[in-house]
N, C-alpha and C positions, 0 to 999 in steps of 0.2 A: 554471540554471533557478531562479527564485525559488520559495520555498515558505512554510512556516509564518509567521504574522504576529503582531505584537504586538497588533493589534486583536483577532484571533481568540483569542489566548492570554489576553488580559485578560478577555474575556467568559467564557472557560472557567474561569479562576481563580475568578471570582465564583460561577459555577454549581456548581463542584465542592467548594466549601467545606463543604457539608453532607454530601456523599457520600464525601469523601476519595478513595480509590483503587479500591474494589471495588464494581462494579455487580452487581445480581442476575443470575445466569446460569442459564437453563434447561439441563437436561442435553443433551449432544450428541445429534444425531439418530442413530437406529439404523434404517436402512432396509435390509431384507433383499432378496436377489435375487429373491424370489418376490412382491414387492409388486405388486399388480394395476396394470397400466398405466393403467387407466381411473380409478383413484383419485388419480393423480398430477396436480396442477394444472399448467397451462401458464402460464408467466410472460408476460403480455401486453405488447406494445409500448406505451410511454407517451411520446408526443411532449413532454408537459409536463416530463418528466425527461430530455430530450435524446436520446430514441431516434430512430433513423433515419439515413439517409445513408451507410450502409456496404454492402458487398457481401453477396450472399446467403449466403456462407460463414458469416456470424455469426448468421444467423437459423435457429433450429431449428423445423421445421414443427410438431412435436408436443411432448409433455412431455419433459423431460430424464430420462435414465435414473435409476432409483431409487438405484442404488449410486453414492455419491460417488467420484470419481476414475476414472470410465469414460471412455476416449478415444472420442469420438464420430466425429470425422473429422479429417483433415489435408489440407493442400495446400502446395505450394511457396510459400515466402515470396517475394513479388515482389522483384526485384533492388534496386529503389529503396528498399525498406524493410528490406533485409537488412543483414548485417555482412560486410565484406570479409574478416575473419579467420575466418569460418565455413567449414568444409568442406561443410556441408549446413545448410539453414535451412528451416523449415516453420512455417506457422501451425497451431495446434491448437485444437480445440473439445472440451471435456470437461465432465463433470457435476460439480457441487459442491452445497453446501448453502447456502441463503439464510442468511447470518449474522445477519440481523435477527430472523427468527422462529425460527431454529435447527432447522428441519424441512423446509422446502419445497425439492425439488430444483430446481436452476437450471443453465443452461448458461453456461460461462465460456470466454472465448477467451484466446489468448496465443501465444507463439512458442517454438520449440525450436531452439537453435543447437548444432551438433556441431562439435568442433574438426577441423582437418585431420589427416590421417594415420590409421593403423590404430588401432582401439580396443584397449586392453589386454585380456588374457584375461578379466578379470572386468568389463570394460566401462569406459566413461568415467566418472570420478567426476563428480557432478552438483552444479552451483551453481544455487540457486533465487533468481532476481533479483526484488526487489520495488521497483518504480519510484516516483519522486516525483510530485508533483502535475502533472497534465496538463489537468485540467478535468473536467467531468461528462458531456459529450455523447459519444455513441457514436463519433463521428468522431475523438475524441481518443485512442482506444485505441492504445497504443504499437505493437501489431502492425499497425495501419492506417497508420502514419507512419514516416518516417525518424527514426532515433534522433538525439538531439542530439550535437554534436561531443564533449561531455564524456562522455556515456554510451557513445558509439561507442568511444572510447578505453578507457574503463573495462571494458566487456564484452569488447572485443578483447583486453585484457590477460589476462583469465581464460581465454579461448579459447586464447591462445598458451601458457598453462601446461598445456594438455591437459585442461581441464575443459569439460564440456558445460554449457550454460546454458538453463534453462527459465525463461521470463519471463511470468508471468500478467499479463493486463490488469486483473484484479480484477473482481468481480461488477458487472455493469451497464455496463461500458465495452466498447463494441462489440456486446454482446448485449442483448436486450430487458430492460427493467426499469431502475430508477434506479441510479446508482452511489452507494453509501453512503459519501460522502467522509469520510475520517478515522476511520470506524467500524472498530475494531480487529478484531472477530471476523469480519466478512465478508471482510476482506482476508486474514486468517490462513487461513480455510477455503479461499479461492481459491488461495492459495499451496500449502497442503498437498495439495489435490486435483490441482494441476498436477503435483506430484511423483509422486503415486500413478499418474496417467494415463500419464505417459511411462515410468516405471520398469516398468510392467506389460507393455509391448510389447517382447518379446525382440528384435525386428528393429532396435530403436534402439540396442542394445548399450550400455546404461547400467548402471553399478554400482548397488548398493543404498545406498551412502553418499551423503549430501548435506550441503552447507553452505548456510545461508541468508545472503543478502547484500541489503542495502537502504539507501536514502538518503532522508532527509527523511520525507515521508509513508511512503515505503517502508522507512525505518529503523524507524519505528514498527510497520509491518506485519511486518517481519522479527522484531522483538523479540516482538510479539504471537504470531507464528507459532510461535516457540520455546516460548511458554507454552501455547498452545492444543493443541500437538502431544501434550502429556502425556495429555489425555483424548480428543481428537478423532481423532488418528492415532498411537497409541502404537507401532504396528508399524514406523513409519519410522525409519530409522537416521540421525538428525540428529546430525552430528558437531560442529556449532558454528554461530555466527552472527556476521556482520560488519554493523555498523550505524553509519552516519555521519549527523550532523545529526538525531539522534533526538528527537522531541517527547515531552513528558511532561506530562500534564494533571493537576495537583493544585491545591489551593487556594493554594499558596505557591511555585510555580515560575515565575511570570510576573508582571510589574508590573500593577497594577490601575489605573494612571493612564494616560489616553490623551487625545489632543487630538481632540475630535469634529469639529473644523473642518479637520483635516489632510487634504490631498488626496494619495492614494497608491494605486497599483494593488493594494496588499495588501488593499484592501477586497474584492477578488474572493473571498478566502477566507471572509469572513463570509457572503457570498452563497451560496457552495457549501455551507456548513453549513446554511443555510436549506432547501436541497434535501434534505439528510439528514433534517431535521425533517419535511418534507412526506411523505417515505417512511415515517417512523416513526409519523406521526399524520395521517390524512386531514383532521382538523379544522384543521390548521395550513396556512395559505395565504400564500405569499410576497406575493401581490397585495394582501393586507390591510395590508401594512406599507410598501410602497414608494411614493414620490412619482412624479408624472408625469415629473419630471426623470430619475429612475432607470430608468424602464421600458425605454428602449432598451438599456441594458447588461444588464438582466434577460434580454432576448431573446438577447443575445450569449452570456451565461453558459450559457444553455440549449442553444444550437445550435453554438457555436464553442469554441475551446480557450483555455487560460489567457492567453497573451500578447495575444490579441485583446481579451479582457475587460480585462486590465490596461491596455492602451493606451487603450481607450475610457473607462475610469474617469478616467484622467488628462486625457484630451482634454476630457471633459465637466465636469471639476472636481468630481467626486462625493466626498462624505465622509459621515460618520455623521449629520451634522445635516441636510443637504439631500436625502439619499437615502431617509429614512424619515419617514412621517407619525407614527409612534410607535416607541419603542425596542423591538426584538424580543427583547432579552436576557432579560427575565423569562420570556417564553414559551418561549424556547429552553433554559432552564436544565435542564429535566428530560431533555433529549436528550444532554447532554454526557457522562453516564456511558458512552454508547456508544463514546466515544473513549478511555476509560480502559483500562488493561491488567487483564485478569481475574486475572493471576498475575505476580508479580515474581520468583518462583523458576522459572527456565526450563530447558529441556532443552539440555544441552551448554554449553560455555564461550562467552562473548560478547566480541567485540572491539568497543569503542566508540571512534569517532574524533570529536573535537570541535574545531571551528575556533575559535581564540581571538577571531577577528573575525567570527564568525557573528552576523549581525543578524536572520536569519530565525527561527532557533531559538536564542535567546540561551544562552550557555554555562552560566549558573547552573542552568537547568532540566535540562540534560544532566548536569551534576555531581550534581544531586539524584537523578536516575535511577540514576546510578552508585552513589551511597551507599545508596539504598533497596533496589536490587536486590542489592547485596552483603549488606545486613542480612537480606534474605529468604533468603539461601543460594545465590544465583547466583554463578558464577565469572566475573568480569569483568576483562578487560584493557583499561584505559582510557588513551588517549593524547590529549594536547592539542597542537594545532598552532597555536602562538601567532600566527603571521603569516598564517594562512589563513582565508578566509571560508567561508560555508555551502557554496558550490559547489566551491571550491578544495580542500576537505578530501577530496572523493571520490577523486580521483586522487592527491592529496598524501599520503594515508594508505597508499598501496599498499606502500611500503617496509616498513611494519609489518604490514599485514593479509595480505600475501602469505605470509610465513613462518608466520603464525598459521593460515592456511587449510591450508597444507601439513602442519603439525603436527596439526591437527584431523583431516584425512583419514587421516593415518598412525596415529591413535589415541594419539599421544604426550600425556603429561600437560601440561596448561596450568594454571599456578598462578594467573595473574591478578595484579592488584595491589590487591585489595580492602583490604589492610591500610592502604594510603594513604588510603582513604576515611575 
């Protein structure tokens, strides 16, 4: 699956020059169990943000529970969207916190896969999977679709090692409300509360230890989750993080030169960020920026998934020049801090896998994250796979990430290689 783009990163680089790496953060939400149900707002469905087209399972009739990490309901994962290596698979719906405003309860969907065989006495150790870019429409939620061949192999590997896998769809995918694409805090809250929700159910026989694993958009989500856990979910026993193809938005981690006339499906990512801007600011409207030529693909990005938009962009020959009546970059600048990490010193050691031929998240940006996170005090084990691209690094890194995860769960010391930075 293709993910981050040079178009996107170039705009982000310009926008983040002034704010560097830290955006203002409101304190984490503290909602008690006695919060009056009547005071909790219901997140309304919003077709303009891709809502609709999914089963009733994803739609919560009333407000989400006040306490983040409450398991609302489950159902069997349909066979065509399950994993062959799972002994049991279920869709889950649970409560979380809107990561954009930091306070409103929201319902988030996802999946839980249990390995085959009997659970250990203390339960299956848990991996929290953070997925890469799929789109912004509800129908694109991973729990609503068959996993890609790459992800099926990857998640099947962890199941075969005896780990359970909880896989959040993230805020706004499947469930009502927009999906805050690439915004780090909403993704982190969604992942953390998926862990809380499944670990709280004794019938699922899960241990209290967890390792975070993510790729591309999900690599950023996993890294952000390890950072947000310190304040949002300090009770969780996070043993470590595995992240491949991890984006890093600062003023100097991406090229600022781009060809506005180049036609490429990567343009879809710029459009997805415009949906994030619409969620953050009602005054921002995508319709104010796009040409008539681009309107058909706008409808596709709203209602269909990544590859449909990608193919339509290339079919219609869309680029920065002919898709916009005016450059949206200046207006978007104030929203890019939403994609920055609030902390570079994170909970537990981190394994970072970088493909030397990664054209989606170029290696220099990942190297810079390695360096900056080490300087901040994180323990990082960074491996570069010279002959692998963005997607190939996912399964190509397993020879190194598998023993890393085993050591992390066992509580063994992981020194990392920050000295190399």
